[in-house]
C-alpha positions as CSV (number, residue, x, y, z in Angstrom):
1,X,4.2,15.9,20.7
2,X,2.7,18.6,18.6
3,X,6.2,19.8,18.0
4,X,7.2,16.6,16.4
5,X,4.3,16.5,14.3
6,X,4.9,20.2,13.3
7,X,8.5,19.2,12.4
8,X,7.4,16.2,10.1
9,X,4.7,18.4,8.4
10,X,7.1,21.2,7.8
11,X,9.5,19.0,6.2
12,X,7.0,17.2,4.3
13,X,5.4,20.3,2.7
14,X,8.8,21.4,1.5
15,X,9.8,18.3,-0.1
16,X,8.1,16.3,-2.7
17,X,6.7,12.8,-1.8
18,X,8.5,9.5,-2.4
19,X,6.8,7.3,-4.9
20,X,7.1,3.6,-5.8
21,X,6.0,1.1,-8.3
22,X,3.5,-1.7,-7.6
23,X,5.6,-4.5,-8.9
24,X,8.8,-4.3,-6.9
25,X,9.8,-7.6,-5.4
26,X,11.3,-6.0,-2.2
27,X,14.8,-7.1,-2.9
28,X,16.2,-3.6,-3.8
29,X,15.0,-0.1,-4.0
30,X,11.3,0.7,-3.4
31,X,10.9,2.6,-6.7
32,X,11.2,6.2,-7.7
33,X,12.2,8.4,-5.0
34,X,12.6,12.1,-4.2
35,X,15.8,11.5,-2.1
36,X,18.8,13.6,-2.9
37,X,21.7,12.3,-4.7
38,X,23.8,12.5,-1.3
39,X,21.0,10.2,0.2
40,X,21.2,7.8,-2.5
41,X,25.1,7.6,-2.4
42,X,24.9,7.2,1.5
43,X,22.4,4.3,1.0
44,X,24.5,2.7,-1.7
45,X,27.7,3.1,0.4
46,X,25.9,1.5,3.4
47,X,24.8,-1.4,1.3
48,X,28.2,-2.0,-0.2
49,X,30.1,-1.8,3.2
50,X,27.6,-4.3,4.6
51,X,27.8,-6.7,1.7
52,X,31.7,-6.4,1.7
53,X,31.7,-8.3,5.2
54,X,32.3,-5.5,7.6
55,X,31.0,-5.5,11.1
56,X,27.4,-4.6,11.5
57,X,26.6,-1.4,13.4
58,X,29.1,0.6,11.3
59,X,28.6,4.4,11.0
60,X,26.9,6.0,8.0
61,X,26.8,9.9,7.3
62,X,23.4,11.6,8.5
63,X,24.8,15.0,7.2
64,X,22.3,15.3,4.5
65,X,19.6,15.6,7.1
66,X,21.3,18.7,8.5
67,X,21.9,17.0,11.6
68,X,25.3,16.8,13.3
69,X,25.0,13.0,13.6
70,X,25.9,9.7,12.2
71,X,23.8,6.5,11.8
72,X,24.5,3.1,12.5
73,X,23.9,0.7,9.6
74,X,22.3,-2.7,10.2
75,X,20.4,-5.5,8.5
76,X,16.6,-5.7,8.9
77,X,15.1,-8.9,8.0
78,X,11.5,-9.6,6.7
79,X,9.4,-12.3,4.9
80,X,8.7,-11.9,1.2
81,X,6.0,-14.4,0.0
82,X,6.4,-13.3,-3.4
83,X,2.7,-12.2,-3.6
84,X,1.6,-9.3,-5.6
85,X,-1.8,-8.5,-4.2
86,X,-2.9,-5.2,-2.8
87,X,-1.7,-6.0,0.8
88,X,1.6,-7.5,0.4
89,X,3.0,-5.1,-2.4
90,X,2.6,-1.9,-0.4
91,X,3.7,-3.6,2.8
92,X,6.8,-4.7,1.1
93,X,7.6,-1.4,-0.9
94,X,7.0,0.6,2.4
95,X,9.0,-1.5,4.6
96,X,12.0,-1.6,2.2
97,X,11.9,2.2,1.6
98,X,11.9,2.6,5.4
99,X,14.9,0.2,5.9
100,X,16.9,1.9,3.4
101,X,15.9,5.4,4.5
102,X,17.2,4.6,8.0
103,X,20.6,3.7,6.7
104,X,20.2,0.0,6.7
105,X,20.2,-3.1,4.5
106,X,17.1,-5.1,3.7
107,X,17.2,-8.8,3.8
108,X,14.3,-11.0,2.6
109,X,13.5,-14.6,3.1
110,X,10.7,-16.4,1.2
111,X,9.0,-19.2,3.1
112,X,8.5,-22.4,1.0
113,X,4.7,-22.3,2.0
114,X,2.3,-20.9,4.5
115,X,2.7,-23.0,7.6
116,X,4.4,-22.1,10.9
117,X,7.3,-24.6,10.0
118,X,7.8,-22.9,6.7
119,X,8.1,-19.5,8.3
120,X,10.4,-20.9,11.0
121,X,12.7,-22.1,8.4
122,X,12.6,-18.9,6.6
123,X,13.5,-17.1,9.9
124,X,16.5,-19.5,10.4
125,X,17.6,-18.2,6.9
126,X,17.4,-14.7,8.0
127,X,19.2,-15.3,11.1
128,X,21.9,-17.1,9.2
129,X,22.4,-14.0,7.2
130,X,23.5,-12.0,10.3
131,X,20.3,-9.6,10.5
132,X,20.1,-7.4,13.5
133,X,16.4,-7.1,13.6
134,X,13.4,-9.0,12.1
135,X,9.6,-8.1,11.6
136,X,7.7,-11.1,12.3
137,X,4.2,-11.5,11.1
138,X,2.1,-12.9,13.9
139,X,-0.5,-14.6,11.8
140,X,2.0,-16.7,10.0
141,X,3.5,-17.8,13.4
142,X,0.3,-18.0,15.6
143,X,0.0,-20.9,18.3
144,X,2.7,-23.5,17.9
145,X,5.1,-21.4,16.0
146,X,5.2,-18.4,18.0
147,X,7.2,-19.6,21.1
148,X,9.8,-21.3,18.7
149,X,10.1,-18.1,16.7
150,X,10.9,-16.0,19.9
151,X,13.3,-18.4,21.1
152,X,15.1,-18.5,17.8
153,X,15.3,-14.5,17.9
154,X,16.5,-14.4,21.6
155,X,19.0,-17.0,21.2
156,X,20.6,-15.3,18.3
157,X,20.6,-11.8,20.0
158,X,18.2,-10.3,17.4
159,X,15.8,-7.4,17.8
160,X,12.2,-8.6,16.9
161,X,8.4,-7.7,17.2
162,X,5.2,-8.7,15.9
163,X,2.7,-7.1,13.6
164,X,-0.8,-8.1,12.5
165,X,-3.5,-9.1,14.8
166,X,-2.1,-9.4,18.2
167,X,-1.3,-7.4,21.2
168,X,1.4,-8.4,23.9
169,X,-1.4,-9.6,26.4
170,X,-2.7,-12.1,23.8
171,X,0.7,-13.6,22.6
172,X,0.2,-16.5,25.0
173,X,1.6,-17.6,28.2
174,X,4.6,-19.4,26.9
175,X,5.7,-16.6,24.4
176,X,4.9,-13.8,26.7
177,X,7.0,-15.2,29.4
178,X,9.9,-15.3,27.1
179,X,9.3,-11.6,25.7
180,X,8.5,-10.0,29.1
181,X,11.8,-9.1,30.3
182,X,13.8,-9.2,27.2
183,X,15.7,-6.2,25.8
184,X,15.5,-7.7,22.3
185,X,11.6,-7.7,22.4
186,X,10.3,-4.5,20.8
187,X,6.6,-4.9,20.8
188,X,3.5,-5.8,19.1
189,X,1.6,-3.9,16.3
190,X,-2.0,-4.8,16.4
191,X,-5.0,-3.2,14.7
192,X,-8.6,-2.9,16.0
193,X,-10.4,-5.6,13.8
194,X,-13.5,-5.3,15.8
195,X,-13.8,-1.4,15.0
196,X,-13.0,-1.9,11.4
197,X,-15.9,-4.5,11.0
198,X,-18.4,-2.6,13.2
199,X,-17.7,0.6,11.0
200,X,-18.4,-1.8,7.9
201,X,-21.7,-2.8,9.4
202,X,-22.6,0.7,10.6
203,X,-22.3,2.0,7.0
204,X,-24.3,-0.8,5.5
205,X,-26.9,0.1,8.3
206,X,-26.8,3.9,7.1
207,X,-27.8,2.6,3.5
208,X,-30.7,0.7,4.8
209,X,-29.0,-2.7,4.4
210,X,-29.7,-4.6,7.5
211,X,-30.4,-8.3,6.1
212,X,-26.9,-9.3,5.0
213,X,-24.6,-12.2,3.8
214,X,-21.4,-12.7,5.5
215,X,-18.0,-13.6,3.7
216,X,-15.5,-14.1,6.5
217,X,-12.2,-15.7,7.4
218,X,-12.3,-19.2,8.9
219,X,-13.8,-19.5,12.3
220,X,-11.1,-19.7,15.0
221,X,-11.0,-21.2,18.5
222,X,-9.1,-18.1,19.6
223,X,-12.0,-15.8,19.0
224,X,-11.4,-12.6,21.0
225,X,-13.2,-9.3,21.4
226,X,-10.8,-7.6,19.1
227,X,-11.9,-9.6,16.1
228,X,-13.8,-9.1,13.0
229,X,-16.5,-11.5,13.8
230,X,-17.1,-9.7,17.2
231,X,-17.5,-6.4,15.3
232,X,-20.0,-7.8,13.1
233,X,-22.0,-9.4,16.0
234,X,-21.8,-6.4,18.1
235,X,-23.2,-4.2,15.1
236,X,-26.0,-6.8,14.8
237,X,-26.8,-6.2,18.3
238,X,-26.6,-2.5,18.3
239,X,-28.5,-1.9,15.0
240,X,-30.9,-4.8,15.0
241,X,-29.1,-6.2,11.8
242,X,-29.3,-9.7,10.8
243,X,-26.7,-12.1,9.1
244,X,-28.7,-14.6,7.2
245,X,-26.0,-16.7,5.8
246,X,-22.2,-17.2,6.1
247,X,-19.3,-18.5,3.8
248,X,-15.9,-19.1,5.4
249,X,-14.6,-21.7,3.1
250,X,-11.2,-20.6,2.1
251,X,-11.2,-22.7,-0.9
252,X,-14.0,-20.6,-1.9
253,X,-13.3,-17.1,-0.6
254,X,-9.8,-17.1,-2.2
255,X,-11.1,-16.8,-6.0
256,X,-13.4,-14.6,-7.8
257,X,-15.3,-17.6,-9.2
258,X,-15.9,-18.4,-5.5
259,X,-17.2,-15.0,-5.0
260,X,-19.5,-15.1,-7.8
261,X,-21.0,-18.4,-6.8
262,X,-21.4,-17.5,-3.3
263,X,-23.5,-14.5,-4.1
264,X,-25.4,-16.6,-6.5
265,X,-26.1,-19.0,-3.6
266,X,-26.9,-16.2,-1.1
267,X,-29.5,-14.7,-3.1
268,X,-31.1,-18.0,-4.4
269,X,-31.5,-19.0,-0.5
270,X,-32.3,-15.4,0.7
271,X,-33.9,-13.2,-2.1
272,X,-34.5,-10.5,0.7
273,X,-30.9,-10.0,1.3
274,X,-29.8,-6.3,1.1
275,X,-26.1,-6.4,1.2
276,X,-23.0,-8.3,2.0
277,X,-20.1,-7.8,4.6
278,X,-16.7,-9.1,3.5
279,X,-14.4,-9.5,6.4
280,X,-11.5,-11.2,4.8
281,X,-10.0,-12.3,1.5
282,X,-11.5,-9.2,-0.2
283,X,-8.7,-8.9,-2.7
284,X,-9.5,-12.3,-4.1
285,X,-13.4,-12.6,-3.9
286,X,-14.5,-9.2,-4.7
287,X,-14.2,-9.3,-8.5
288,X,-16.6,-12.3,-8.6
289,X,-19.1,-10.6,-6.0
290,X,-19.3,-7.3,-7.9
291,X,-19.8,-9.1,-11.2
292,X,-22.7,-11.3,-9.6
293,X,-24.3,-8.2,-8.2
294,X,-24.1,-6.3,-11.4
295,X,-25.5,-9.3,-13.6
296,X,-28.5,-9.2,-11.5
297,X,-29.1,-5.4,-11.8
298,X,-29.2,-4.9,-7.9
299,X,-28.6,-1.2,-7.6
300,X,-29.6,-0.9,-4.1
301,X,-27.4,-3.9,-3.0
302,X,-24.3,-2.7,-1.2
303,X,-21.0,-4.1,-0.1
304,X,-18.7,-3.2,2.8
305,X,-15.3,-4.7,2.9
306,X,-11.9,-5.0,5.1
307,X,-8.9,-5.4,2.9
308,X,-8.4,-3.3,-0.2
309,X,-9.1,-5.1,-3.5
310,X,-7.8,-4.2,-7.0
311,X,-10.3,-1.9,-8.9
312,X,-12.1,-0.8,-6.0
313,X,-12.5,2.7,-7.5
314,X,-14.7,1.0,-10.2
315,X,-16.7,-0.8,-7.6
316,X,-17.2,2.6,-5.7
317,X,-18.3,4.5,-9.0
318,X,-20.7,1.6,-9.7
319,X,-22.3,2.1,-6.2
320,X,-21.8,-1.3,-4.9
321,X,-18.8,-0.6,-2.7
322,X,-19.6,1.8,0.1
323,X,-16.9,1.2,2.6
324,X,-13.5,-0.3,2.8
325,X,-10.7,-0.6,5.4
326,X,-7.3,-1.7,4.7
327,X,-3.8,-0.6,4.2
328,X,-2.7,-1.7,7.6
329,X,0.9,-2.2,6.3
330,X,2.8,0.0,8.5
331,X,3.6,-2.5,11.4
332,X,6.9,-3.4,9.9
333,X,8.0,0.2,9.3
334,X,7.4,1.1,12.9
335,X,9.4,-1.9,13.9
336,X,12.2,-0.9,11.7
337,X,12.2,2.7,13.5
338,X,12.5,0.9,16.9
339,X,15.3,-1.2,15.7
340,X,17.2,1.7,14.1
341,X,16.8,3.8,17.3
342,X,18.0,0.8,19.4
343,X,21.0,0.1,16.9
344,X,21.9,3.7,17.4
345,X,22.1,3.5,21.1
346,X,19.0,5.3,21.7
347,X,16.2,2.8,22.4
348,X,12.8,4.5,22.7
349,X,11.7,2.2,25.5
350,X,13.4,-0.4,27.6
351,X,10.4,-3.0,27.4
352,X,8.4,-4.2,24.5
353,X,4.9,-3.0,24.6
354,X,1.5,-3.1,22.5
355,X,0.8,-0.3,19.9
356,X,-2.6,0.2,18.2
357,X,-1.5,0.1,14.4
358,X,-4.4,1.9,12.3
359,X,-6.6,0.9,9.4
360,X,-7.0,3.4,6.5
361,X,-10.8,3.6,6.4
362,X,-12.5,4.9,3.2
363,X,-16.2,5.9,3.7
364,X,-17.1,7.4,0.3
365,X,-16.5,7.0,-3.5
366,X,-14.6,10.4,-3.3
367,X,-12.1,9.1,-0.7
368,X,-11.6,5.9,-2.5
369,X,-10.9,7.6,-5.7
370,X,-8.3,9.8,-4.0
371,X,-6.8,6.7,-2.4
372,X,-6.5,4.8,-5.6
373,X,-4.5,7.8,-6.9
374,X,-2.1,7.7,-4.0
375,X,-2.0,4.2,-3.0
376,X,1.4,3.4,-4.6
377,X,3.0,6.3,-2.8
378,X,5.4,5.7,0.2
379,X,3.5,6.5,3.6
380,X,6.6,8.1,5.3
381,X,9.4,9.6,3.1
382,X,13.0,9.6,4.1
383,X,13.1,12.9,5.9
384,X,10.1,12.0,7.9
385,X,11.5,8.7,8.9
386,X,14.9,10.1,10.0
387,X,13.1,12.6,12.2
388,X,11.9,9.4,14.2
389,X,15.5,8.8,15.3
390,X,16.5,10.4,18.5
391,X,20.1,10.6,17.2
392,X,18.7,13.0,14.5
393,X,15.7,14.6,16.5
394,X,16.3,14.3,20.3
395,X,12.7,15.4,20.9
396,X,11.5,12.2,19.5
397,X,10.5,9.8,22.3
398,X,8.3,6.8,22.9
399,X,5.2,9.2,23.3
400,X,6.0,10.9,20.0
401,X,6.4,7.3,18.4
402,X,2.9,6.2,19.9
403,X,1.4,9.4,18.4
404,X,2.9,8.7,15.0
405,X,1.5,5.3,15.1
406,X,-2.0,6.4,16.1
407,X,-2.1,9.3,13.6
408,X,-1.9,7.0,10.6
409,X,-5.1,7.5,8.6
410,X,-6.3,8.8,5.3
411,X,-6.6,12.5,6.5
412,X,-3.0,12.2,8.1
413,X,-1.5,11.0,4.7
414,X,-3.4,13.7,2.9
415,X,-2.3,16.5,5.2
416,X,1.4,15.4,5.2
417,X,1.7,14.7,1.4
418,X,-1.1,16.4,-0.4
419,X,-1.9,19.7,1.5
420,X,-3.3,22.2,-0.7
């Protein structure tokens, strides 16, 4: 596996980083790129061929990689909510860049709303457009919508997998029964929610902030040990910390005004409060939280978050934000790699499995400042992605793939793209 990573690192140090703008809608290019003219032409030709109605699975040249290989073009489907927040934009940009880098055509569908039925309707749209693979956000299909989504993909003969918040074992009996022996099921990409929350609490404890307010996601009947709530509770037990009060109302935590009101109410009821942990909707609520803290002149009051908000560099410099975990946006990219290998006749595994998708964890103002400077960049450039195809790099196997997934981190990105 070290050989594979060495190949990726060498290629990266030679070539400059692909970058993207933050307002791309995901319906075309992911922004400025360092790809060669030949790569751009190959991608444009592949897109034109697909749009002309020729069969999916046709060949496109991979000679620009220096490999004596051809890549099969295909259509990769995904869901574009149209949102422009700090999670959806980089996810969309990185996914579209990966699809195009691997010789495929991105196909987007926008759900009418945020219910499972809305996403199932959008899934029907993608299938009707002849996609070969689909990245499914599990949180949007969970519970009643998941078995239906799986059956639609199976019936259509489309490769699929899930990202965000679930491993194979917790898909549910009905869903797992369909997926278990299916060659079309590629796997689940889940993140360690408990670990991200536990690290947030540990950081607050290190700052002497043990009496806390909690802004969290809506309580679920499906609470598992791998949850943000569990990580918070475990830290309280281990460090003697205390959650004095909670705010979980999504009508409140989805706005900056709600964040400001929440802080005011927290401190009125509990003036001894020393900090706040925000375990969801950070990108929406944090501006109001920071404003309310600053207005009260609470210089020793600290906040630790999950999910990256806009302007987090300012919050870090002001001394209020001491920890943030986010940028867990690579699951659809990894699913695209699996689909591309399968389409090229070199599936990395014959059975879908769970993969531990990583968070980017920032634990200092310096790391936050550096992240803000690079956050619009593409995580894996074209050359790195094509090295993840067995048809190009025969040494790349499922173990190398799993190592790629596990290595995703702040230090990994800095080493590959910003080495001195």
